[in-house]
N, C-alpha and C positions, 0 to 999 in steps of 0.2 A: 590383577592376576585372575586367570581363568578359574572358575569354580572347581573345587576338588583337584587342584593342580598338585601333581606329585613331584614337581621340580625336575622331571625328566623331560627336557624339551624335545628329545628325539621321538617322543611318543605322540606328538601332535604337531600340526602345521600352523598353529595360531600365533599371531604376533601380540603377545601380552606385554603390558608396560614393565613387568619385572624382568623381562629378558634383555640381557646385554649380548647383542649378536656377536660382538668381537670375542666375548668370553667363551663362546661355543666353538670357536675355531681351534683345530688341533694343529700343533706344530709338526712339520715333517721331521724325518730323521735328522739329527743334528749335523750329519755329514752330507745331507742332500742339498742340491742347488737347483731350484726350479723357478724359472722366471714367469711363465704363464701357464694357466691351467684352463683347458677348454673341455667342457662336458658335451658328449654327443648323445642325444636323447631321442626317444620316440614315444608316442602315446600307446603303441601296441607292438607286439612282436611280428616278425615276418616281413618287415618293410625294407630290410637291408641296412639296418643301423650299424651293425658290426663291420660290414663291407665298407660303408661310408667312412667309419672311423679309421679303418685300416688304410683306405685311400688317402684320407687327410694326413695321416701320420707319414705315409710313404711319400706323398707329395711334398710335405714340409721338409722331410729329410733330404729329398732330392733338390730342394731349393736352397739348401745350405744351412737349414736350422738343425740343431741337435734336438732330436725328438724322442719322446717316450710315450708308451701306451700303458695305462693302468686299466686292466680288464676287470671292471666291477660287476660284470655279468657272471656271477659265481656259478650259477647252475647251468649256464649255457655258454661256456667259454670257447669261442671260435677264433679269437685273435691269433693264438699260436699257430694254428693250422694254416691260416692265410699267409703267414710269414715263414712257413716251413720249419717251425720250431718243434722239436720233439725231445730235446734234452731237458733235464730237471734243473731247477734253480739251485744255486749254492749259497753259502753264507759263511761268515766268520763270527768271531765273538762280538764284532762290532755291529753286525746287522745282516740282512738278507740282500743278496746281489741279484739284480734283474738279469734275465737272459737277453742277449744282444743278437739281433737278426744279422743276416749277411750284409745288409745295407747300413747297419749301425744303429738301428732303432732299439732302445731299451724297452723291454716288455716284462710286465709281471701279471700273471694270470693263474687262476686255480689249476689249470691244466699243466703248468710247469712245476707244480708241487705234488701232484698225484703220482703214485707209482704206475698206475694204469690209466691212460688217457680216457678210456671208455667207462671208467668207474663213475657212477652217478653221485652227485652231491645232494644228499637227502637231509637237509638241515632246516631248522626253523629260522625265521626272519632275523631274530636278534643275533644269532651266531653268524649268519651271512653278513650282516651289517658290520659286526665286529671284525670279521676277516678283511672286508674291504678297507676298514680304517687301518688295519695292520699293514696293508699294502702302502698306505700313505706314511704311517709313523715308523715302521720297522724296516722298510726297504731303502737302500742307499741309492738315490737317483743322482747321477753325476753330470753336472754342467748342462742341464736340460733347458733349452730355449722355450720349447712348447711341449707340455704334456697333454695328451688327449685321454679322457676317461670314457671308456665304452660302458655306458650305463645300462642296467637292465631295463626292459620296456616298462612303461606305466609310471605311476606316481606313488609307489609304495615305500617301504621301509628304507631301502638302499638309496634311492634318489633323495629322499628327505634327509637321511644321515649325511650324504655327501654334500648336499647343498648347504647344510648347517655347519659342517665340520671342516670342509676344505675351502680355501679361498679361491672360488671359481671366478675367473675373469669374464666368462661368457659361455653361452651354450649354442650348439648348432642342432636344429631340429630336423629329423628325417621323416619323410612321409612318402606316400604313393598317391596316384591320381584319384582313387576312389573317394566318393563323398563321405562314406562311413569312416574311412581313415582320417579324412580331414577333420571330422567332428571330434575324433579322439585326440588328434594332434592339438586341438584347441585346449584340451585339458592340460597337456604338458606345457603349452605356452602360458596358460593362466597360472600354473604352478610356479613357473620361473618368475613371472611377474609378482606373484605373492611373496616369493623369496628375494625379490629385488635383485635378480641376476639378469644382466643384459642378454638379449637374444641377438647373436651375431649374424645368423643366416639360417636359411631353410633349404634343405636339399630334397628334391622330389626324385625318388628312385623309381626305376622301371617306368620312366616317363613316356618312352616311346621305343619303337624298334625301327631300324632302318632297313628298307627293302634292299636285298643284295643285288637285285636286277636293275631297278630304276632309281634307287637312292631316296625314295620318298619316305618321310617319317610317318609311321602308323601309330596312332594312339590306342594301344591294345586295351588298356583299362579305362578308356574314355578320355574326354578332353581334360586338360590340366586345369586345376583350380588353385595352383600354388601361388600364382601372381596375385590373385584376389586375396588369398589368405595373408600373404606378406603385406599387402597394402592395408588390410584391415587392422593388423597388429603392429604396423610400422617396422617390420623386419627388413633390414637394409639390403641383405644379399640373398640372391636366389640362384641355385644351380639345379639343372635338370640332367639326370643321368639316364642314358638309354638302357634297354635290355641288351646286354652284350655277352653272347656265349663265350667269346674268347676271354673276356674279363673274368667270368665265372670259372673258366678252366684254369686261368692263372691263379685264382684264389685256391682252388682245389689242389693245385700242385705246389702251393706254398711259394709262388713266385709273383705275388701281387706287386711287390715293391720294384719290380723290374719292368713294369709296363709304362715306360717313359712317355709314350704317345698320349696316354690317358692322364697321367699324373700332372703334366705341365698345364694342360688345359683346365683340369679340375681345380688345381691350386690357384690358378689365375682368377677364377670366379669368386673364391672365398678369401684369398690371402689379404686383399686390401682391407677387409673388415677386421681381420685379426690384427693387422698392423696398427689400426687405430686405437686398439685397446691396450 
């Protein structure tokens, strides 16, 4: 056992001999039915992680999977806006009910609990982690084939709590082409390896922009290093997303799940890896 251990395993990332990993897992709501759980992570903010998570969920739903998104980014909850959700979550004496998008995706986010969407969440880490766990234990998720968890960036309290408490089937890492971001992504990858969670794929966002005149792909942020990163860590699936103003517009208007042209291609690049798990 680690020296001066306080028996609160959420306070450290160490693998000590006294820890029973299965005992740390929290049961979902007794009425929930969730088959697979995929966490979408990034080493830092601003790389388009939530957009990627929303695209994955929309693409999965369009492919025939019953899909859910648990928005664990409590202080920066952008998932509802991308799906055009503005109503509040409801509940019964049995539990909290997720809000359902027009396309049928079940969503739980801090923004569907606040009276005012613009109200900031100024909380300490322990309270944020506790709220995320309530999204898992107190919300009734119905017949979900794949749940995506939009994780906050970095390797802090919430990612550690989720990795230890929720039975994660795998993670998808989001990055951008810059070397600095690649270095920070390695920290997220190493954290997943430390927690023995398989990495299903890596998505390089803002990988390029397509010239509207000649169709040439222009690497705005420099040449991609994602293939080398995937090879270094044995990550099986790689997807590269372009800078697409129309996609950004669809997200701003809450219509991301209706971009069938993007969804089918994107899901095809990642779906095979999810099916293997």
